[in-house]
C-alpha positions, -999 to 999 in steps of 0.1 A, spaced: 132 50 -49 99 61 -45 88 27 -25 113 35 -5 102 68 10 65 54 11 81 24 33 100 49 57 67 66 59 48 37 70 77 31 95 71 66 110 36 52 122 41 23 135 19 10 161 23 -11 193 37 -51 184 10 -78 176 6 -115 172 19 -125 137 47 -113 123 60 -115 88 88 -101 62 70 -72 58 30 -60 53 13 -52 17 -13 -25 13 -36 -29 -15 -51 7 -21 -83 6 -38 -80 34 -62 -107 60 -85 -92 78 -112 -99 83 -152 -75 55 -163 -96 28 -145 -66 19 -125 -84 0 -100 -57 -7 -72 -21 -2 -65 -1 -22 -41 29 -12 -19 50 -37 2 65 -24 35 92 -43 49 93 -20 80 60 -34 94 54 -68 106 18 -73 113 -16 -66 99 -22 -44 134 7 -21 126 -4 -17 88 -41 -8 97 -29 18 123 -6 37 102 -19 34 65 -44 64 66 -19 87 78 8 76 50 -19 77 22 -11 112 12 29 100 8 18 71 -13 2 91 -36 25 118 -41 55 87 -45 32 67 -75 46 57 -106 37 82 -135 12 56 -148 -12 63 -122 -29 91 -127 -24 121 -101 -64 126 -98 -65 91 -83 -85 91 -47 -81 62 -25 -115 46 -18 -102 19 4 -74 -2 14 -64 -38 27 -33 -48 47 -20 -82 41 10 -105 48 10 -120 13 11 -101 -21 -27 -98 -32 -14 -96 -71 1 -129 -67 -16 -156 -90 -34 -128 -105 -31 -128 -145 -33 -95 -158 -63 -90 -191 -54 -71 -222 -75 -38 -225 
């Protein structure tokens, strides 16, 4: 449900169509917080291009932060983001703390 809200918010900020389209766009937010959780990934099936994502993500950040899972501290600050047509977490292994 929380991801659906984020997807809806990103949809509201959709920009003009662009060249390469996909099944959706991944947004990896770089985070700064007390828990050392460095990133959070959101998938939006309503956006189809990198250009749409880049045009809309900044305006959607407050909503994304408000709808993050409880494991991510509420004091998290977004220090950057990257839009991608592929899942940036695929192939990454989590290292034990």
